[in-house]
LOKOL-863990 format. One line per field, with one value per residue (C-alpha): residue number from 1; residue in three letters; x, y, z. Coordinates in Angstrom, 2 decimals, m for minus. Each point is the difference from the previous one (the first is absolute). Layout:
BEGIN
k	[NUM | ...]
r	[ala | ...]
u	[X | ...]
v	[Y | ...]
w	[Z | ...]
//
This chain:
BEGIN
k	[1 | 2 | 3 | 4 | 5 | 6 | 7 | 8 | 9 | 10 | 11 | 12 | 13 | 14 | 15 | 16 | 17 | 18 | 19 | 20 | 21 | 22 | 23 | 24 | 25 | 26 | 27 | 28 | 29 | 30 | 31 | 32 | 33 | 34 | 35 | 36 | 37 | 38 | 39 | 40 | 41 | 42 | 43 | 44 | 45 | 46 | 47 | 48 | 49 | 50 | 51 | 52 | 53 | 54 | 55 | 56 | 57 | 58 | 59 | 60 | 61 | 62 | 63 | 64 | 65 | 66 | 67 | 68 | 69 | 70 | 71 | 72 | 73 | 74 | 75 | 76 | 77 | 78 | 79 | 80 | 81 | 82 | 83 | 84 | 85 | 86 | 87 | 88 | 89 | 90 | 91 | 92 | 93 | 94 | 95 | 96 | 97 | 98 | 99 | 100 | 101 | 102 | 103 | 104 | 105 | 106 | 107 | 108 | 109 | 110 | 111 | 112 | 113 | 114 | 115 | 116 | 117 | 118 | 119 | 120 | 121 | 122 | 123 | 124 | 125 | 126 | 127 | 128 | 129 | 130 | 131 | 132 | 133 | 134 | 135 | 136 | 137 | 138 | 139 | 140 | 141 | 142 | 143 | 144 | 145 | 146 | 147 | 148 | 149 | 150 | 151 | 152 | 153 | 154 | 155 | 156 | 157 | 158 | 159 | 160 | 161 | 162 | 163 | 164 | 165 | 166 | 167 | 168 | 169 | 170 | 171 | 172 | 173 | 174 | 175 | 176 | 177 | 178 | 179 | 180 | 181 | 182 | 183 | 184 | 185 | 186 | 187 | 188 | 189 | 190 | 191 | 192 | 193 | 194 | 195 | 196 | 197 | 198 | 199 | 200 | 201 | 202 | 203 | 204 | 205 | 206 | 207 | 208 | 209 | 210 | 211 | 212 | 213 | 214 | 215 | 216 | 217 | 218 | 219 | 220 | 221 | 222 | 223 | 224 | 225 | 226 | 227 | 228 | 229 | 230 | 231 | 232 | 233 | 234 | 235 | 236 | 237 | 238 | 239 | 240 | 241 | 242 | 243 | 244 | 245 | 246 | 247 | 248 | 249 | 250 | 251 | 252 | 253 | 254 | 255 | 256 | 257 | 258 | 259 | 260 | 261 | 262 | 263 | 264 | 265 | 266 | 267 | 268 | 269 | 270 | 271 | 272 | 273 | 274 | 275 | 276 | 277 | 278 | 279 | 280 | 281 | 282 | 283 | 284 | 285 | 286 | 287 | 288 | 289 | 290 | 291 | 292 | 293 | 294 | 295 | 296 | 297 | 298 | 299 | 300 | 301 | 302 | 303 | 304 | 305 | 306 | 307 | 308 | 309 | 310 | 311 | 312 | 313 | 314 | 315 | 316 | 317 | 318 | 319 | 320 | 321 | 322 | 323 | 324 | 325 | 326 | 327 | 328 | 329 | 330 | 331 | 332 | 333 | 334 | 335 | 336 | 337 | 338 | 339 | 340 | 341 | 342 | 343 | 344 | 345 | 346 | 347 | 348 | 349 | 350 | 351 | 352 | 353 | 354 | 355 | 356 | 357 | 358 | 359 | 360 | 361 | 362 | 363 | 364 | 365 | 366 | 367 | 368 | 369 | 370 | 371 | 372 | 373 | 374 | 375 | 376 | 377 | 378 | 379 | 380 | 381 | 382 | 383 | 384 | 385 | 386 | 387 | 388 | 389 | 390 | 391 | 392 | 393 | 394 | 395 | 396 | 397 | 398 | 399 | 400 | 401 | 402 | 403 | 404 | 405 | 406 | 407 | 408 | 409 | 410 | 411 | 412 | 413 | 414 | 415 | 416 | 417 | 418 | 419 | 420 | 421 | 422 | 423 | 424 | 425 | 426 | 427 | 428 | 429 | 430 | 431 | 432 | 433 | 434 | 435 | 436 | 437 | 438 | 439 | 440 | 441 | 442 | 443 | 444 | 445 | 446 | 447 | 448 | 449 | 450 | 451 | 452 | 453 | 454 | 455 | 456 | 457 | 458 | 459 | 460 | 461 | 462 | 463 | 464 | 465 | 466 | 467 | 468 | 469 | 470 | 471 | 472 | 473 | 474 | 475 | 476 | 477 | 478 | 479 | 480 | 481 | 482 | 483 | 484 | 485 | 486 | 487 | 488 | 489 | 490 | 491 | 492 | 493 | 494 | 495 | 496 | 497 | 498 | 499 | 500 | 501 | 502 | 503 | 504 | 505 | 506 | 507 | 508 | 509 | 510 | 511 | 512 | 513 | 514 | 515 | 516 | 517 | 518 | 519 | 520 | 521 | 522 | 523 | 524 | 525 | 526 | 527 | 528 | 529 | 530 | 531 | 532 | 533 | 534 | 535]
r	[unk | unk | unk | unk | unk | unk | unk | unk | unk | unk | unk | unk | unk | unk | unk | unk | unk | unk | unk | unk | unk | unk | unk | unk | unk | unk | unk | unk | unk | unk | unk | unk | unk | unk | unk | unk | unk | unk | unk | unk | unk | unk | unk | unk | unk | unk | unk | unk | unk | unk | unk | unk | unk | unk | unk | unk | unk | unk | unk | unk | unk | unk | unk | unk | unk | unk | unk | unk | unk | unk | unk | unk | unk | unk | unk | unk | unk | unk | unk | unk | unk | unk | unk | unk | unk | unk | unk | unk | unk | unk | unk | unk | unk | unk | unk | unk | unk | unk | unk | unk | unk | unk | unk | unk | unk | unk | unk | unk | unk | unk | unk | unk | unk | unk | unk | unk | unk | unk | unk | unk | unk | unk | unk | unk | unk | unk | unk | unk | unk | unk | unk | unk | unk | unk | unk | unk | unk | unk | unk | unk | unk | unk | unk | unk | unk | unk | unk | unk | unk | unk | unk | unk | unk | unk | unk | unk | unk | unk | unk | unk | unk | unk | unk | unk | unk | unk | unk | unk | unk | unk | unk | unk | unk | unk | unk | unk | unk | unk | unk | unk | unk | unk | unk | unk | unk | unk | unk | unk | unk | unk | unk | unk | unk | unk | unk | unk | unk | unk | unk | unk | unk | unk | unk | unk | unk | unk | unk | unk | unk | unk | unk | unk | unk | unk | unk | unk | unk | unk | unk | unk | unk | unk | unk | unk | unk | unk | unk | unk | unk | unk | unk | unk | unk | unk | unk | unk | unk | unk | unk | unk | unk | unk | unk | unk | unk | unk | unk | unk | unk | unk | unk | unk | unk | unk | unk | unk | unk | unk | unk | unk | unk | unk | unk | unk | unk | unk | unk | unk | unk | unk | unk | unk | unk | unk | unk | unk | unk | unk | unk | unk | unk | unk | unk | unk | unk | unk | unk | unk | unk | unk | unk | unk | unk | unk | unk | unk | unk | unk | unk | unk | unk | unk | unk | unk | unk | unk | unk | unk | unk | unk | unk | unk | unk | unk | unk | unk | unk | unk | unk | unk | unk | unk | unk | unk | unk | unk | unk | unk | unk | unk | unk | unk | unk | unk | unk | unk | unk | unk | unk | unk | unk | unk | unk | unk | unk | unk | unk | unk | unk | unk | unk | unk | unk | unk | unk | unk | unk | unk | unk | unk | unk | unk | unk | unk | unk | unk | unk | unk | unk | unk | unk | unk | unk | unk | unk | unk | unk | unk | unk | unk | unk | unk | unk | unk | unk | unk | unk | unk | unk | unk | unk | unk | unk | unk | unk | unk | unk | unk | unk | unk | unk | unk | unk | unk | unk | unk | unk | unk | unk | unk | unk | unk | unk | unk | unk | unk | unk | unk | unk | unk | unk | unk | unk | unk | unk | unk | unk | unk | unk | unk | unk | unk | unk | unk | unk | unk | unk | unk | unk | unk | unk | unk | unk | unk | unk | unk | unk | unk | unk | unk | unk | unk | unk | unk | unk | unk | unk | unk | unk | unk | unk | unk | unk | unk | unk | unk | unk | unk | unk | unk | unk | unk | unk | unk | unk | unk | unk | unk | unk | unk | unk | unk | unk | unk | unk | unk | unk | unk | unk | unk | unk | unk | unk | unk | unk | unk | unk | unk | unk | unk | unk | unk | unk | unk | unk | unk | unk | unk | unk | unk | unk | unk | unk | unk | unk | unk | unk | unk | unk | unk | unk | unk | unk | unk | unk | unk | unk | unk | unk | unk | unk | unk | unk | unk | unk]
u	[0.57 | 0.33 | 1.16 | m2.70 | 1.02 | m1.99 | m0.08 | 1.22 | 0.40 | 0.20 | 1.93 | 3.11 | m1.01 | m0.66 | m3.38 | 1.30 | 3.18 | m1.78 | m2.65 | 2.66 | 1.93 | m3.11 | m1.28 | 3.31 | 0.54 | m3.47 | 0.55 | 3.31 | m1.66 | m2.66 | 2.49 | m1.81 | 1.84 | m1.04 | 1.47 | m0.13 | 1.33 | 0.09 | 0.06 | 1.22 | m0.02 | 2.84 | 3.63 | m0.30 | m2.24 | m1.76 | m2.61 | m0.62 | 2.73 | 3.18 | 3.02 | 3.01 | 3.47 | 0.94 | 3.57 | 2.53 | m2.48 | 0.73 | m2.33 | m3.32 | m2.45 | m2.31 | m3.55 | m1.28 | m3.05 | m1.74 | 2.05 | m1.76 | m2.50 | m1.67 | 0.13 | m3.66 | 1.01 | 0.53 | 0.57 | 2.63 | 1.67 | 0.06 | 1.15 | 2.86 | 1.20 | m0.45 | 1.99 | 2.83 | m0.56 | 0.86 | m2.37 | 0.17 | m2.19 | m0.57 | m0.76 | m2.92 | 0.38 | 2.39 | m1.66 | 2.84 | m0.42 | m1.55 | m3.60 | 0.24 | m3.63 | m1.61 | 3.32 | 0.64 | 2.88 | m1.17 | 1.20 | m1.98 | m0.83 | m1.67 | m2.74 | m1.84 | 0.38 | m3.20 | 1.86 | 2.59 | m1.88 | m0.75 | m3.49 | m3.47 | m1.68 | m3.03 | 0.47 | m0.93 | 3.15 | 2.38 | 1.69 | 2.93 | m2.03 | m2.30 | 2.80 | 1.80 | m3.06 | m1.86 | m0.86 | m1.06 | m2.23 | m1.61 | m0.67 | m1.58 | m2.15 | m1.24 | m0.03 | m1.39 | m3.56 | 1.30 | 2.11 | m2.92 | m2.44 | 2.24 | 2.13 | m1.67 | 3.20 | 0.05 | 2.77 | 2.44 | 3.66 | 0.78 | m2.24 | 1.18 | 3.46 | m1.37 | m2.05 | 1.13 | 0.27 | m3.15 | m1.83 | 1.03 | m1.21 | m3.41 | m0.49 | 1.31 | m2.42 | m3.11 | 0.57 | m1.17 | 0.52 | m2.87 | m2.06 | 2.59 | 2.16 | 3.54 | 1.44 | m1.84 | 1.10 | 3.33 | 2.40 | 0.88 | m3.69 | m0.29 | 3.24 | m1.23 | m3.41 | 1.35 | 3.30 | m0.38 | 2.15 | 2.83 | 0.58 | m0.12 | 2.61 | 2.21 | m0.39 | 0.79 | 2.98 | 1.56 | m0.34 | 2.03 | m2.51 | m2.99 | m1.22 | m0.74 | m2.79 | m1.87 | 0.11 | m2.28 | m3.19 | m0.47 | m0.37 | 3.53 | 1.67 | m0.55 | 1.62 | 3.01 | 0.65 | m0.51 | 1.89 | 2.72 | 1.04 | m1.04 | 2.51 | 0.05 | 0.95 | 3.57 | 1.58 | 2.78 | 2.47 | 2.35 | 3.68 | 1.06 | m2.56 | m3.59 | 1.09 | 1.73 | m3.44 | m1.03 | 3.56 | m0.11 | m3.37 | 1.51 | 2.90 | m2.45 | m2.05 | 3.02 | 1.34 | m3.27 | 0.16 | m2.13 | 0.95 | 0.22 | 0.22 | 0.92 | m0.42 | m2.90 | m3.24 | m3.35 | m1.88 | m3.31 | m2.03 | m2.72 | m1.70 | 0.34 | m0.83 | 3.02 | 0.80 | m1.44 | m3.36 | 0.36 | m0.13 | 3.40 | 1.63 | 1.85 | 2.15 | 2.68 | 3.20 | 2.32 | 3.75 | 2.49 | 0.57 | m3.69 | m0.59 | m3.41 | m0.14 | m3.20 | m0.51 | m2.59 | m0.85 | m2.53 | m0.35 | 1.08 | 0.61 | 0.07 | 2.04 | m0.42 | m1.50 | m2.95 | 1.98 | 2.18 | m3.12 | m1.51 | 3.10 | m0.71 | m1.45 | m3.75 | m1.06 | m0.71 | m2.36 | 1.04 | m0.95 | m2.67 | m3.69 | 0.74 | 2.00 | m2.78 | 0.03 | 3.79 | 0.31 | m1.80 | 2.13 | 3.20 | m1.05 | m1.12 | 3.37 | 1.93 | 3.79 | 1.60 | 2.97 | 3.05 | 3.36 | 3.34 | 3.21 | 3.20 | 2.73 | 3.60 | 2.00 | 3.67 | m1.07 | m3.18 | m0.70 | m3.62 | 1.29 | 0.68 | m3.77 | m1.41 | 2.97 | 2.56 | m1.09 | m3.12 | m2.52 | m3.61 | m1.67 | m0.70 | m3.14 | m1.07 | m2.78 | 2.61 | m0.16 | 2.72 | m2.50 | 2.25 | 3.67 | 1.60 | 3.48 | 1.11 | 3.62 | 3.26 | 3.33 | 1.86 | 3.38 | m0.24 | m3.45 | m1.34 | m3.74 | m3.18 | m3.47 | m3.10 | m2.91 | m3.30 | m2.86 | m3.34 | m3.55 | m0.72 | 3.58 | 1.57 | m0.53 | 2.24 | 2.98 | m0.92 | 0.03 | 3.58 | 0.94 | m1.32 | 1.80 | 2.95 | 3.34 | 3.22 | m0.28 | 2.49 | 2.54 | 2.13 | 3.72 | 1.18 | 2.77 | m0.92 | m3.18 | m1.14 | m1.84 | m3.57 | 0.48 | m0.49 | m3.69 | m0.09 | 1.24 | m2.95 | m2.29 | 2.14 | m2.10 | m0.07 | 1.95 | m3.08 | m1.81 | 3.08 | 0.24 | m3.65 | 0.11 | 3.14 | m1.62 | m3.10 | 2.11 | 1.86 | m3.27 | m1.36 | 3.02 | 0.29 | 3.58 | 1.46 | 1.42 | 3.42 | 0.36 | m0.88 | 1.76 | m2.26 | m0.36 | 2.70 | m2.44 | m3.75 | m2.40 | m3.75 | m2.87 | m3.57 | m2.34 | m2.79 | 1.65 | m0.90 | m0.28 | m0.68 | m2.44 | 0.68 | 2.02 | m3.10 | m3.74 | m3.07 | m3.51 | m2.41 | m2.97 | m3.16 | 1.86 | m0.84 | 3.69 | m0.26 | m2.26 | 2.37 | 3.05 | m1.61 | m1.32 | 3.16 | 2.07 | m1.66 | m1.95 | m1.61 | m1.66 | 1.36 | 2.98 | 3.39 | 1.19 | 0.76 | 1.00 | 1.91 | 2.05 | m0.11 | m2.51 | m3.08 | 0.91 | m1.03 | 3.58 | 0.33 | 3.35 | 1.73 | 1.87 | m2.34 | m2.83 | 1.91 | 0.69 | m3.54 | m1.71 | 2.44 | m0.76 | m3.75 | 0.35 | 2.25 | m2.22 | m3.36 | 0.86 | 3.12 | m0.80 | 3.11 | m0.02 | 0.54 | 3.67 | m0.34 | m1.06 | 3.33 | 3.59 | 0.95 | m0.22]
v	[m13.39 | m3.69 | m0.80 | m0.08 | 0.61 | m2.19 | 2.64 | 3.57 | 2.09 | 3.79 | 1.37 | m1.33 | 1.05 | m2.53 | m1.19 | m0.45 | m1.86 | m2.09 | m1.03 | m0.89 | m2.12 | m1.81 | m0.73 | m1.44 | m1.96 | m1.54 | m0.84 | m1.67 | m2.08 | m1.15 | m0.60 | 2.48 | 2.37 | 3.60 | 3.20 | 2.97 | 3.44 | 3.05 | 3.46 | 2.91 | 3.61 | 1.16 | m1.08 | m1.94 | m2.47 | 0.71 | 2.64 | 2.09 | m1.79 | 2.03 | m0.53 | 2.27 | m0.16 | 3.29 | 1.20 | m0.62 | m1.62 | m3.70 | m2.95 | 1.63 | 0.67 | 2.99 | m0.74 | 2.64 | m2.21 | m2.59 | m0.67 | m2.39 | m2.75 | m1.31 | m3.34 | m0.49 | m0.01 | m3.74 | m0.55 | 2.74 | m1.31 | m3.62 | 0.87 | 2.10 | m2.99 | m2.37 | 2.34 | 0.24 | 3.67 | 1.05 | 2.39 | 2.18 | 2.29 | 3.53 | 2.14 | 2.38 | 2.56 | 0.30 | 1.69 | 2.57 | 0.99 | 3.35 | 1.01 | 3.61 | 1.08 | 3.44 | 1.62 | m2.13 | m2.45 | m3.07 | m3.55 | m2.80 | m1.24 | 3.36 | m0.72 | m2.07 | 2.66 | 2.09 | 2.84 | 0.32 | m0.31 | 3.36 | m1.04 | 0.66 | m3.37 | m1.38 | m0.61 | m3.69 | m0.46 | 1.87 | m3.07 | m2.16 | m3.06 | 1.96 | 2.01 | m3.27 | m1.50 | 2.79 | m2.01 | m3.00 | 2.20 | 1.48 | m3.53 | m1.11 | 3.12 | m0.08 | m3.68 | m1.62 | m0.30 | m1.34 | m2.70 | m0.97 | m0.21 | m1.77 | m2.22 | 0.06 | 1.39 | 2.54 | 2.26 | 1.28 | 0.99 | m3.53 | m1.93 | 2.26 | m1.60 | m3.39 | 1.23 | m1.91 | 1.05 | m2.02 | 1.85 | 3.35 | m1.08 | m1.06 | 3.23 | 2.11 | m1.56 | m0.17 | 2.49 | 3.62 | 3.28 | 2.45 | m2.07 | 0.10 | m2.96 | 0.13 | m0.25 | 3.26 | 1.77 | 1.89 | m1.09 | 3.62 | 0.80 | m2.69 | 1.13 | 3.60 | m1.08 | m2.30 | 1.61 | 3.69 | 2.15 | 0.63 | m3.70 | m0.70 | 2.73 | m1.48 | m3.42 | 1.21 | 2.12 | m2.58 | m2.87 | 1.92 | m0.81 | 1.85 | m2.59 | m2.97 | 1.88 | 2.00 | m2.06 | m2.98 | m1.36 | m1.29 | m3.54 | m0.03 | 2.72 | m1.32 | m3.43 | 1.58 | 2.55 | m2.53 | m2.98 | 1.47 | 3.29 | m0.32 | 0.53 | m3.72 | m1.03 | m1.26 | 0.97 | m1.91 | 0.78 | m1.96 | 0.33 | m0.05 | 2.66 | m0.62 | m0.02 | m3.30 | m1.62 | 0.61 | m0.67 | m3.41 | m0.72 | 1.00 | m2.42 | m2.81 | 0.82 | 0.28 | m3.35 | m1.60 | 1.59 | 3.13 | 2.75 | 3.43 | 2.91 | 3.33 | 3.46 | m1.41 | 1.89 | m1.52 | 2.55 | m1.64 | m3.11 | m1.56 | m3.37 | m2.12 | m3.41 | m2.28 | m2.52 | m2.86 | 1.78 | 1.09 | 3.58 | 1.48 | 3.39 | 2.12 | 2.67 | 2.43 | 0.89 | 2.98 | m0.19 | 2.74 | 0.52 | 0.82 | m3.03 | m1.64 | m3.80 | m2.09 | m3.09 | m2.72 | m1.71 | m2.53 | 1.79 | 3.44 | 1.04 | 3.71 | 0.15 | 3.76 | 2.76 | 2.11 | 2.82 | m2.35 | m1.66 | 3.41 | 0.83 | m2.82 | 0.98 | 0.45 | m2.91 | m3.67 | m1.80 | 1.98 | 3.32 | m0.64 | m0.65 | m3.45 | 1.64 | 2.30 | m1.62 | m0.12 | 3.77 | m0.03 | m2.92 | 1.78 | 3.25 | m1.67 | 0.85 | 3.26 | 0.21 | 1.48 | 2.28 | m0.88 | 1.77 | m0.87 | 1.96 | m1.54 | 2.28 | m1.06 | 1.88 | m0.07 | m0.54 | m0.96 | 3.44 | m0.94 | m2.23 | 3.18 | 0.27 | m3.54 | m1.85 | m2.46 | m3.09 | 1.79 | m1.96 | 0.13 | 3.24 | 3.53 | 1.77 | 3.58 | 2.00 | 1.72 | m1.08 | m2.59 | m1.85 | m2.87 | m0.88 | m3.38 | m0.22 | m2.56 | m1.00 | 1.01 | m1.19 | m1.41 | 0.63 | 3.80 | 0.96 | 1.18 | m0.51 | 0.03 | 1.30 | m0.70 | 2.41 | m1.66 | 2.11 | m0.56 | 1.12 | 3.69 | 1.27 | m1.93 | 2.92 | 2.19 | m2.23 | m0.86 | 3.69 | 0.23 | m3.30 | 1.14 | 3.34 | 0.39 | 0.13 | m1.88 | m3.36 | m0.79 | m2.55 | m2.21 | m0.07 | m3.25 | m0.70 | m2.72 | m1.09 | m3.49 | m2.44 | 1.08 | 3.68 | 0.94 | m0.74 | 2.67 | 2.58 | m0.85 | 1.46 | 2.93 | 2.80 | 3.61 | 2.51 | 2.05 | m3.03 | m1.02 | 3.49 | m0.02 | m3.56 | 0.86 | 3.19 | m1.82 | m2.76 | 2.60 | 1.62 | m3.39 | m0.54 | 3.60 | 0.50 | 3.08 | m0.21 | 1.07 | m3.27 | m2.42 | m0.21 | m0.77 | m3.60 | m1.26 | m2.05 | m0.29 | m2.11 | 0.21 | m1.76 | 1.05 | m2.92 | 2.23 | 0.18 | m2.19 | m2.87 | m0.64 | 2.75 | m0.53 | m1.95 | m1.84 | m0.17 | 0.33 | m1.21 | 2.81 | 0.80 | m1.74 | m2.97 | m3.57 | m0.83 | m3.78 | m0.24 | 2.14 | m1.94 | m3.19 | 1.40 | 1.81 | m3.20 | m0.70 | 3.19 | m1.03 | m3.40 | m2.20 | 2.27 | m1.41 | 3.21 | m0.18 | 2.65 | m0.32 | 2.20 | 2.05 | 2.54 | m2.24 | m1.99 | 0.13 | 0.57 | 3.22 | 1.69 | m3.28 | m2.68 | m2.48 | 1.47 | m0.61 | m3.59 | m0.79 | 1.35 | m1.97 | m3.15 | 0.54 | 0.53 | m3.02 | m2.33 | 1.12 | 0.66 | m2.06 | m3.11 | 0.13 | m1.51 | 2.37 | 0.64 | m1.64 | m3.18 | m0.09 | m0.48 | 3.63 | 1.23]
w	[m34.17 | m0.92 | 3.53 | 2.65 | 3.61 | 2.37 | 2.74 | m0.47 | 3.14 | m0.01 | 2.96 | 1.75 | 3.49 | 2.74 | m1.34 | m3.55 | 0.93 | 2.62 | m2.53 | m2.58 | 2.49 | 1.26 | m3.52 | m1.19 | 3.20 | m0.29 | m3.68 | 0.84 | 2.73 | m2.46 | m2.81 | m2.25 | m2.32 | 0.66 | m1.40 | 2.35 | m0.90 | 2.28 | m1.58 | 2.12 | m1.14 | 2.27 | 0.03 | 3.28 | 1.82 | 3.27 | m0.81 | 3.11 | 1.94 | m0.42 | 2.26 | m0.53 | 1.49 | 1.70 | m0.64 | 2.76 | 2.41 | 0.27 | 0.40 | m0.76 | m2.78 | 0.11 | m1.10 | m2.42 | m0.56 | 2.19 | 3.10 | 2.39 | 0.69 | 3.14 | 1.78 | m1.00 | m3.69 | 0.06 | m3.71 | m0.13 | 3.15 | m1.18 | m3.52 | 1.32 | 2.00 | m2.94 | m2.23 | 2.54 | 0.86 | 3.54 | 1.74 | 3.08 | 2.03 | m1.29 | 3.06 | m0.36 | 2.77 | 2.94 | 3.02 | 0.10 | m3.64 | m0.87 | m0.63 | m1.21 | m0.22 | m0.05 | 0.79 | 3.09 | 0.16 | 1.91 | 0.38 | m1.63 | 3.51 | 0.71 | m2.57 | 2.60 | 2.73 | 0.05 | 1.73 | m2.78 | m3.28 | m1.68 | m1.17 | 1.35 | 0.41 | 1.83 | 3.71 | m0.43 | m2.10 | 2.27 | 1.48 | m1.07 | m0.95 | m2.32 | m1.58 | m0.76 | m1.71 | m1.80 | m3.12 | 2.09 | 2.16 | m3.12 | m1.27 | 3.28 | 0.27 | m3.58 | m1.02 | 3.12 | m1.40 | m3.33 | 1.65 | 2.23 | m2.89 | m2.51 | 2.24 | 3.40 | 1.53 | 2.83 | m1.25 | 2.63 | m0.10 | 1.16 | m2.44 | m2.84 | 0.29 | m1.10 | m2.98 | m3.12 | m3.63 | m0.71 | 2.77 | m1.49 | m3.40 | 1.33 | 1.95 | m2.87 | m2.46 | 2.21 | 2.81 | 0.16 | 1.84 | 0.44 | m2.43 | m2.81 | m1.11 | 1.35 | m3.51 | m0.82 | 3.18 | 0.01 | 2.71 | 0.67 | 0.62 | 2.67 | 1.65 | 0.15 | 1.34 | 2.71 | 1.02 | m0.85 | m2.24 | 2.46 | 0.57 | m3.75 | m0.60 | 2.71 | m1.56 | m3.50 | 1.00 | 2.32 | m2.48 | m2.56 | m2.77 | m1.37 | m2.46 | 2.27 | 1.81 | m2.61 | m3.17 | 0.41 | 1.52 | 3.53 | m1.36 | m1.43 | 2.06 | 3.50 | m0.50 | m1.75 | 2.73 | 2.79 | m1.38 | m2.26 | 1.60 | 3.65 | 2.80 | 0.83 | m3.54 | m0.41 | m3.32 | m1.74 | m2.79 | m2.23 | 0.89 | m3.68 | m0.87 | m1.10 | m3.65 | 0.71 | 0.18 | m3.64 | m1.15 | 1.67 | m1.61 | m3.34 | 0.53 | 0.74 | m3.10 | m2.30 | 1.22 | m1.14 | m3.45 | 0.43 | m2.45 | 1.68 | m2.43 | 1.61 | m1.55 | m2.00 | 0.45 | m0.93 | m2.09 | m0.95 | 0.77 | m2.19 | m0.15 | m3.12 | m1.44 | 0.09 | m2.72 | 2.05 | 0.25 | 3.62 | 1.27 | 0.74 | 0.42 | m2.55 | 1.62 | m1.08 | 1.82 | m0.44 | 0.69 | 0.82 | m3.73 | m0.48 | m2.21 | 0.47 | 0.07 | m0.21 | 2.15 | 0.54 | 3.28 | 1.16 | 3.34 | 1.19 | 3.60 | 0.76 | 3.21 | 0.02 | 2.17 | m1.12 | m1.62 | m2.07 | m1.43 | m0.78 | m2.08 | m2.47 | m3.37 | 0.37 | m2.16 | 0.36 | 2.38 | 3.10 | m1.54 | m2.64 | 0.66 | 1.41 | 2.79 | 1.18 | 3.43 | 0.08 | 0.34 | 3.33 | 1.19 | m1.02 | 1.68 | 3.23 | 1.58 | 0.22 | m0.24 | 3.12 | m0.69 | 2.07 | 0.02 | 1.60 | 0.54 | 1.40 | 1.39 | 0.77 | 2.66 | 1.05 | 3.62 | 1.83 | 1.44 | 0.87 | 2.80 | 2.00 | 0.31 | m0.13 | 1.50 | m1.31 | m1.86 | m1.17 | m2.05 | m1.07 | m1.02 | 1.16 | m1.20 | m0.70 | m1.59 | m2.21 | m3.66 | 0.66 | 2.31 | 1.14 | 0.05 | 0.64 | 1.54 | m2.52 | 0.47 | 1.66 | m1.39 | 3.03 | m1.66 | m0.28 | 1.36 | m3.35 | m0.18 | m2.05 | 0.83 | m2.07 | m0.36 | m0.89 | m1.25 | m1.63 | m0.48 | 0.34 | 0.21 | m2.89 | m2.41 | 2.16 | m0.69 | m3.57 | m0.92 | 1.27 | m1.63 | m3.38 | m0.19 | m2.31 | 1.74 | 0.66 | 1.70 | 2.69 | m1.15 | 2.21 | m0.68 | m1.56 | 2.49 | 2.46 | m1.71 | 0.75 | m2.19 | m0.61 | 0.82 | m3.66 | 0.49 | 2.72 | m2.52 | m2.26 | 2.68 | 1.09 | 1.48 | m1.29 | 2.08 | 0.89 | 1.37 | 2.01 | 1.54 | 1.09 | 1.37 | 1.98 | 1.35 | 1.21 | 1.52 | 2.08 | 1.08 | 1.06 | 2.26 | 1.19 | m1.18 | m1.74 | m3.51 | 1.30 | 1.93 | m2.79 | m3.37 | m2.98 | m1.27 | m2.33 | m2.09 | m0.46 | m2.04 | m0.48 | m1.73 | m0.72 | m0.65 | m1.27 | m3.41 | m2.96 | m0.42 | 3.71 | 0.89 | 3.70 | 2.51 | 1.22 | m0.66 | 2.21 | m0.73 | m0.83 | 2.20 | m1.23 | m1.49 | 0.97 | 0.10 | 0.34 | m3.04 | m2.07 | 1.18 | m1.33 | m3.28 | m1.07 | m0.01 | m3.38 | m0.72 | m3.31 | m0.16 | m2.76 | m0.66 | 1.15 | 1.68 | 3.72 | 2.55 | 3.26 | 2.32 | 3.17 | m1.32 | 0.14 | 3.11 | 3.64 | 1.05 | m1.96 | 0.30 | 0.84 | m1.96 | 1.67 | m2.07 | m3.24 | 1.03 | 1.14 | m3.12 | m2.15 | 1.98 | m0.38 | m3.75 | m0.52 | 1.99 | m1.40 | m3.62 | m0.74 | 2.03 | 2.19 | 3.49 | 2.91 | 0.66 | 3.42 | m1.77 | m1.85 | 1.14 | m0.71 | 3.60]
//
């Protein structure tokens, strides 16, 4: 307690490690001594980035957590280059992949054929151009008056392509639909009103997600669905696995003298008067041995999602009467449950259906929702597929993941470096059986033709301390105001918050980076990273 940490950071995910690196780098440039310590409750860094090495499949990492970024995520793109991390394209959907919807086995290219889709939709939408741009058409039909009033723009499918993030913010804050502010209007409501239920069901089923359509307001939901998930968006991945990104940040931070303490959970946070008469933070950590250790810091950064903050002891400025407004800030977002299952097979049997060299995803309205053809080992044709689920159907898989039963283990012979991490996330046998069954139904193949997987791993991000794999802004929230206020939620108290949860790139690493940058510039006096020599 006699030693005072200058900046203590809770959470060794991307936002925590990035903040630690930037703070120490800036201090070194200025010639100022600065102690920075990162406390992480788990045994690893990376947070919701988790890359595992599948057994017997060379040269790939399977992403059980975040797996991609877009070319528009400029900070992520530039940092990856600066950190020496190679990237490549991550295909989204091959036209010959499967769309197994309402009992009909189609190709992905059939989803824009009005004569093939098994949905009843309005005649005005029964053409290829409309079926390729359902969200954009909903935006044009519903937001035209708002764009005209706020920005003087005549909104069309063509002008929509050039709408900027600043334009979306202005319309989201000042625009309306049917006399109600857009931030108080559910996105799903507008989609139903402008497209009709059949088209919304087609959209939801073919995207492979439930959560990105029904969770948030029109103000926040439209820009996400149009700029982050749209068919024209090009997605990228890191060749070494996305976990390499936080590991590289950790290496940079350690080289500058940052102390990173793993398996050290922060239990409570309170403000206190330091010996020099300034306000600081007293906090308590708990190690694996259960021993509680007190600490003092001049400033505390909570690089944590909503649920992790809620798990802190309910005392101190965040939770007493001084934090009355903080509760509404904290609860302005909802965690989105995401679940992944990776299956390893002795041969790539799915290529009988979707063709050799398959990539991208197939989709279905079965509980598995979407499957990515992840990797084929060129040496022996063993392969990995990745099922990605979230939103309404996550409980189906969690119930199977939670049941008692033997977990499939991979034989030790032939293991390669890093495979032990895969075993830490080995899937229960019952979950493997059901995932395999649905995968066969998706491809229309009998069980007799396909041997079961030889290994499987899974991860649910709904569990503590994460609460979800991503976060969406709640309906009725003025998201830009909250994003600003939560950086330092209690005036005069040196507690700061950053991370993906309260960003405008929710669900992406870019959101973690941008909120960290905003916090560091506004509350720690750092120059923007583009004004340094770090990129």
